[in-house]
VOGU-3710 file (C-alpha; in Angstrom, 3 decimals, decimal comma):
1> xxxxxxxxxx> 145,738/-42,418/274,524  143,069/-41,017/276,834  139,225/-41,819/276,626  138,910/-37,920/276,302  141,092/-37,692/272,995  139,700/-40,217/271,262  136,003/-38,769/272,296  136,805/-35,258/270,385  138,496/-36,714/267,589  134,827/-39,085/266,707
11> xxxxxxxxxx> 133,186/-35,778/267,386  135,499/-33,756/264,448  134,596/-36,438/262,095  131,616/-36,664/262,905  130,638/-33,186/261,958  132,803/-33,113/259,161  130,909/-36,313/257,668  127,553/-33,875/258,245  128,789/-31,610/255,978  129,813/-33,287/253,356
21> xxxxxxxxxx> 126,710/-34,693/253,258  124,584/-31,965/253,186  126,917/-30,505/250,713  126,167/-33,985/248,141  122,823/-33,048/249,105  122,319/-29,508/247,743  124,425/-30,491/244,962  122,242/-33,268/243,502  119,128/-30,843/243,498  120,440/-28,407/241,371
31> xxxxxxxxxx> 120,722/-28,470/237,169  122,748/-26,501/234,858  121,018/-24,366/232,845  121,684/-26,565/229,913  119,443/-29,368/231,273  116,785/-26,883/231,821  116,870/-25,618/228,053  117,527/-28,258/225,509  115,984/-31,619/226,079  118,484/-34,775/224,767
41> xxxxxxxxxx> 117,339/-36,105/221,802  118,306/-39,668/220,060  121,144/-40,062/218,444  120,991/-39,857/214,824  118,013/-37,360/214,375  119,482/-34,099/213,003  118,542/-30,393/214,073  116,342/-28,752/211,045  118,231/-25,637/210,098  116,557/-22,302/210,921
51> xxxxxxxxxx> 114,926/-20,676/207,987  114,184/-16,985/207,845  111,327/-16,132/206,052  112,533/-14,365/202,450  111,597/-10,229/202,445  108,426/-10,574/199,126  108,533/-7,507/197,389  105,817/-5,534/196,036  105,741/-3,441/192,928  103,137/-1,060/192,732
61> xxxxxxxxxx> 101,273/-1,301/189,311  101,610/2,090/187,821  98,119/3,990/187,686  97,093/5,913/183,961  96,532/9,501/183,977  93,170/10,517/183,586  93,665/13,798/182,679  92,502/15,270/179,073  95,998/15,465/178,075  96,976/12,339/178,496
71> xxxxxxxxxx> 94,427/10,871/176,971  94,365/9,928/173,136  92,916/12,499/170,967  89,507/10,612/168,579  89,477/11,793/164,720  86,555/10,606/163,164  87,653/9,117/159,431  84,365/8,555/158,121  83,433/11,193/155,017  80,274/12,189/153,635
81> xxxxxxxxxx> 79,818/13,325/150,127  76,455/14,735/149,343  74,848/13,705/146,661  75,018/15,804/143,577  72,232/16,268/140,592  72,238/14,389/137,320  71,070/15,056/133,823  67,178/13,941/133,878  66,646/14,208/137,555  63,286/16,320/138,550
91> xxxxxxxxxx> 63,492/18,686/141,305  60,377/21,162/142,476  61,430/24,524/143,357  59,563/26,414/145,671  60,253/30,787/146,477  59,215/31,825/150,017  59,327/35,003/151,805  58,561/37,050/148,636  56,196/40,002/148,556  54,022/38,560/145,620
101> xxxxxxxxxx> 53,300/34,604/145,647  55,809/32,852/143,104  54,409/29,531/142,276  56,592/26,347/142,594  58,319/25,459/139,634  58,590/21,738/138,853  61,699/21,231/136,530  63,724/18,420/134,811  67,262/18,761/134,576  67,888/19,283/130,469
111> xxxxxxxxxx> 70,346/17,485/128,173  72,805/20,580/129,368  72,491/20,151/133,105  70,400/23,150/133,356  66,513/24,404/135,051  65,098/27,303/134,026  62,954/29,067/136,659  60,936/32,760/137,297  61,586/35,795/135,106  63,509/33,106/132,595
121> xxxxxxxxxx> 66,684/32,654/134,316  68,885/29,471/133,500  70,800/27,596/136,055  73,330/24,974/135,529  71,579/22,174/138,367  73,941/19,334/137,088  76,769/18,192/139,146  75,710/20,366/142,381  74,274/19,597/145,620  70,851/21,112/146,566
131> xxxxxxxxxx> 72,233/23,727/149,552  75,084/25,213/146,736  71,886/25,201/143,710  69,610/26,887/146,379  72,830/29,656/146,975  73,113/30,012/143,769  69,657/30,446/142,923  68,972/33,627/145,896  72,220/34,917/145,122  70,362/35,856/141,217
141> xxxxxxxxxx> 67,317/37,319/142,449  68,442/38,826/145,602  68,792/41,608/145,914  68,540/42,872/142,193  64,709/41,558/141,636  63,850/40,686/145,508  65,085/42,606/149,208  64,451/38,871/150,485  63,576/35,313/149,070  64,019/31,259/150,614
151> xxxxxxxxxx> 64,844/29,349/147,967  63,753/25,454/148,806  64,451/22,953/146,224  62,692/19,976/147,000  64,087/17,034/144,076  61,995/13,994/143,242  62,746/10,613/145,052  61,931/8,044/142,429  64,205/5,040/141,101  65,059/6,295/137,670
161> xxxxxxxxxx> 65,362/4,037/134,440  66,637/3,239/130,734  65,143/1,385/128,788  66,731/-1,287/125,912  63,769/-2,633/123,259  64,309/-4,782/119,585  66,932/-7,243/118,911  68,975/-7,342/122,279  69,264/-10,981/124,423  66,685/-9,096/127,355
171> xxxxxxxxxx> 64,710/-6,029/126,379  64,268/-5,012/129,635  64,035/-1,492/131,745  67,549/-0,923/133,593  68,349/0,695/136,982  70,095/4,336/136,125  73,005/4,483/138,668  75,957/5,239/136,892  76,807/7,272/133,516  76,596/5,332/130,893
181> xxxxxxxxxx> 76,650/5,491/126,682  74,426/3,648/123,814  76,625/0,537/123,983  77,157/-0,507/127,538  73,066/-0,087/127,407  72,939/-2,434/124,734  75,839/-4,227/127,110  73,124/-4,198/129,711  70,641/-5,488/128,089  72,699/-8,615/126,947
191> xxxxxxxxxx> 73,717/-7,549/123,768  72,799/-7,805/120,201  71,440/-10,523/118,701  71,955/-12,650/115,124  69,920/-9,982/113,310  70,186/-6,962/114,904  71,081/-3,915/112,544  73,905/-2,410/114,732  74,519/0,643/112,540  70,235/2,032/112,983
201> xxxxxxxxxx> 70,522/2,179/116,438  67,509/4,702/117,215  67,973/7,026/120,939  64,716/8,783/121,674  65,563/11,472/124,882  62,872/11,998/127,165  61,677/15,140/125,607  61,259/13,520/122,343  63,793/13,689/120,290  65,960/11,059/118,221
211> xxxxxxxxxx> 69,024/10,539/117,674  70,422/7,089/115,076  73,764/5,605/116,349  75,738/3,788/114,429  77,419/1,238/116,958  80,194/-0,206/114,575  81,706/3,635/113,872  80,826/3,866/117,869  83,341/1,268/118,595  85,582/2,521/117,119
221> xxxxxxxxxx> 85,548/6,250/117,795  84,241/6,880/121,392  82,679/10,633/120,671  80,276/8,814/118,645  78,684/6,590/121,694  76,163/9,372/123,068  75,291/9,486/126,706  71,956/7,735/127,920  70,078/9,570/130,331  67,364/8,676/132,671
231> xxxxxxxxxx> 64,039/8,074/130,429  66,035/7,838/127,638  64,874/4,518/124,798  67,331/2,516/122,662  65,711/1,169/120,067  68,168/-1,364/117,786  65,953/-2,904/114,342  65,485/-5,795/113,223  68,269/-6,122/109,871  66,300/-6,922/106,376
241> x> 68,225/-9,591/105,479
//
């Protein structure tokens, strides 16, 4: 082989080797996308699972209606009963707006429950309220006696009492606040003593009238047990033997 041919072959393989070197250099400078995105973890370490946040459901609290129709109705359960007049009550009755002056009447309700006013008119006062009695009195006088009239009643504000004395265990005055009879009044004073004459109990009314009560018989027959009114006095005498 001639020297010229050998030289050409060497030039060819040198050129090929250069190209291969350039290709390898270019290949070593490139990295795969996977190598760029993820780093290699040590063995035995696991990736934590990806957890998506759980959506929280919020239920809005209903707002109560504020319209008048939705509000509960208020009811007044309190009850009030006006006080009614009773036997023994003292009343002052005044007449105004009349053509002539009428003096005030100071009346105590009698045992029959009545009072007597101007022109000798009798009215049932027991068991009535002040307003009821004022209305009834005016209706009696207007228009038969007067064209116009205003009636005003003022009850006496005082504590009412009855009295129990004589042969009882606790002679005293007692507050009159409920209807009561002679036997109950004596019981409120502690009852009879051993020396009491139970058949001759004396009841004295406010107007001075007296009545003798046989308590043993009244115990058997309530009709013989009279009612006690404010201001009454009960006296139990001592028996002679």
